[in-house]
C-alpha positions in Angstrom: 29.9 231.4 155.6 29.6 234.1 152.1 26.6 234.3 150.4 25.4 233.5 147.2 22.0 235.6 146.1 20.5 233.6 143.2 18.5 235.9 141.1 15.4 233.8 139.7 12.9 234.6 137.0 11.1 231.1 136.7 11.0 228.7 139.5 11.8 226.2 137.1 15.2 228.0 136.0 17.4 227.5 138.9 20.9 226.6 139.8 20.7 223.1 138.9 23.8 221.3 139.2 25.6 224.2 140.4 23.6 224.8 143.3 25.7 221.9 145.7 29.1 222.9 143.9 28.7 226.3 145.3 27.5 224.8 148.8 30.4 223.0 148.9 32.9 225.8 148.1 31.5 227.4 151.1 28.4 229.5 150.0 24.9 230.1 151.3 22.3 230.1 148.5 19.6 232.5 149.1 16.8 232.5 145.7 15.2 236.0 145.5 12.0 236.2 142.6 13.1 238.7 140.3 9.2 240.0 139.6 8.6 240.7 142.9 12.0 241.7 144.5 12.8 245.1 145.3 16.3 245.4 143.6 16.3 248.6 145.5 16.5 247.4 149.0 19.4 244.3 148.5 22.5 244.3 150.2 25.3 243.7 147.8 26.1 240.3 147.0 29.1 238.0 147.6 28.4 236.5 144.6 25.6 237.2 142.4 24.1 234.7 139.8 21.7 236.1 137.4 19.5 232.9 135.8 17.4 232.6 132.6 14.2 233.1 131.6 12.1 233.6 128.8 11.4 237.5 128.7 13.8 240.1 126.9 15.9 242.4 128.8 14.5 245.0 126.5 10.7 244.2 128.1 10.6 246.9 130.6 7.3 248.1 129.6 5.7 245.1 130.0 7.9 243.8 133.2 8.8 247.2 134.9 11.3 245.4 137.8 13.5 244.5 134.9 14.7 248.4 135.3 15.4 248.0 138.9 17.3 245.1 138.2 19.4 246.2 135.7 20.9 248.9 138.0 21.2 246.5 140.5 23.8 244.3 138.1 25.3 247.8 137.0 26.3 248.3 140.9 27.5 245.2 141.3 29.5 244.8 137.7 31.2 248.7 138.7 31.9 247.8 141.9 33.9 244.8 140.2 31.8 242.2 142.6 31.7 238.5 141.8 28.6 237.9 138.8 27.9 235.0 136.9 24.9 235.8 134.2 23.3 232.5 132.6 21.6 233.1 129.3 19.0 235.7 129.9 22.0 236.3 132.8 24.4 237.2 130.3 22.4 239.7 128.4 20.8 241.4 131.8 25.2 241.9 132.3 25.2 243.4 128.6 22.6 245.4 128.6 23.4 246.7 132.1 26.5 247.9 130.9 24.7 250.0 127.8 25.3 247.3 125.0 22.6 246.0 122.8 20.5 242.9 123.4 18.6 241.9 120.4 17.0 238.8 118.1 19.5 236.8 116.7 16.7 236.3 113.8 16.6 232.3 114.4 16.6 230.0 117.7 19.5 228.5 118.7 17.7 225.4 121.0 19.4 222.2 121.5 23.0 220.7 122.2 26.0 221.1 120.5 29.5 222.2 122.0 31.6 225.4 122.1 34.6 226.6 120.4 36.8 228.4 122.5 39.0 231.4 121.6 42.4 232.0 122.8 41.1 233.8 126.0 38.4 231.1 126.3 41.4 228.0 126.1 43.1 229.8 129.3 39.9 230.7 131.3 38.4 228.2 134.0 35.6 227.8 131.5 38.2 225.6 129.6 36.5 223.3 131.2 33.3 223.3 129.3 35.1 224.1 125.8 35.9 220.2 124.7 34.7 219.5 121.1 33.6 216.3 122.8 31.5 218.0 125.6 27.8 219.6 124.5 26.4 222.3 126.6 22.4 223.3 126.4 21.3 226.8 124.6 18.2 228.1 124.8 17.6 231.5 123.4 16.4 233.5 120.9 18.7 236.5 121.2 22.5 238.1 121.3 24.6 240.5 122.7 26.8 243.2 121.5 30.2 242.2 123.6 30.8 244.6 126.9 33.7 247.6 126.3 36.8 245.8 127.9 35.3 242.1 127.6 36.8 239.1 126.5 34.8 236.8 124.1 35.6 233.3 125.6 33.3 231.0 123.3 31.0 230.7 120.2 28.9 228.7 118.1 28.0 228.7 114.4 24.9 229.9 115.3 25.5 232.6 117.9 29.1 234.1 118.1 29.0 235.5 121.9 28.5 232.5 123.7 30.8 233.4 127.0 32.6 236.5 128.0 34.5 237.6 130.9 35.1 241.0 132.7 37.8 240.9 134.4 38.4 237.8 136.9 34.9 238.1 138.6 32.6 238.8 136.2 31.0 236.2 133.7 28.6 235.9 131.4 27.4 232.7 129.9 24.5 232.8 126.8 24.4 228.7 127.2 22.8 226.4 130.3 25.6 224.5 132.0 23.7 224.5 134.8 21.3 222.0 133.8 20.4 218.6 134.8 17.9 215.8 132.9 15.7 215.9 135.6 15.7 219.6 135.7 15.2 220.0 132.2 11.8 217.8 132.8 10.0 221.1 133.7 11.5 223.0 131.3 9.7 221.2 128.5 6.5 221.9 130.2 7.4 225.6 131.2 8.5 226.0 127.7 6.3 224.3 125.6 4.8 227.0 123.7 8.0 228.2 122.4 9.2 224.8 121.6 6.1 223.8 119.8 6.0 227.4 117.7 9.9 225.9 116.5 8.8 223.1 115.7 11.0 221.5 117.9 10.4 217.4 119.3 10.7 217.5 123.5 11.0 213.7 122.9 14.3 213.8 121.0 14.9 216.8 123.4 14.5 214.9 126.5 16.5 211.9 125.3 19.8 214.4 123.8 19.4 215.5 127.7 19.6 211.9 129.4 22.6 211.3 127.1 24.5 215.2 127.3 23.7 216.4 130.4 25.9 213.7 132.9 29.1 213.9 131.3 28.8 218.0 132.4 29.0 217.3 135.9 32.9 216.1 136.3 33.6 219.0 133.8 31.3 221.6 136.0 33.0 220.9 139.2 36.6 221.6 137.5 35.2 225.2 136.0 33.6 225.9 139.2 36.9 225.2 141.3 38.6 227.0 139.2 36.7 230.1 138.4 36.6 230.7 142.5 39.9 230.4 143.1 40.3 233.2 140.9 39.0 235.9 143.6 
């Protein structure tokens, strides 16, 4: 069995709907908790998934583990090993390659569709890029596109929503992994940010139960196509 190493920053932001898909593809899933992990002692991962979280990649003074995590991610990318970054994970990928991560000046929180680029329309991600399909956005920062990366998708509020670096590295600013049930923990864990943004949790909950289920079949096709590329 191949090993998938999932780096978790807060306990409720896990692989969600992606976990059974990767398991069915032959991966054994192993979680590590980023704040307490000794990244210098980790073996390279056959597939590395960097999960989301409420902190910024620029918060190294408050969260020193980020320095070692960024070094671990950079080594994985330099070796051209498979990496999937989700939200904070995509920002970790960009920052590990020396690119800027910075505030957008506004929040993008809620469900909306993605607009594919020409490259995105050819990529495995195309399964998630239908105008009739919404995905969850939950961030206030963005990043500069890494050198050599292909931009795959955008939204009106954030240009750099998805990028690929060759066939094995993929950074997604949005959250394709969430289920409506999983998000019940997010509404609790992120209550401060949601309240500060003036967002209605009942409305977000209702949208999630409507919009998350149609993602599942598309997510299966995306994972299958992406993994077949390496």
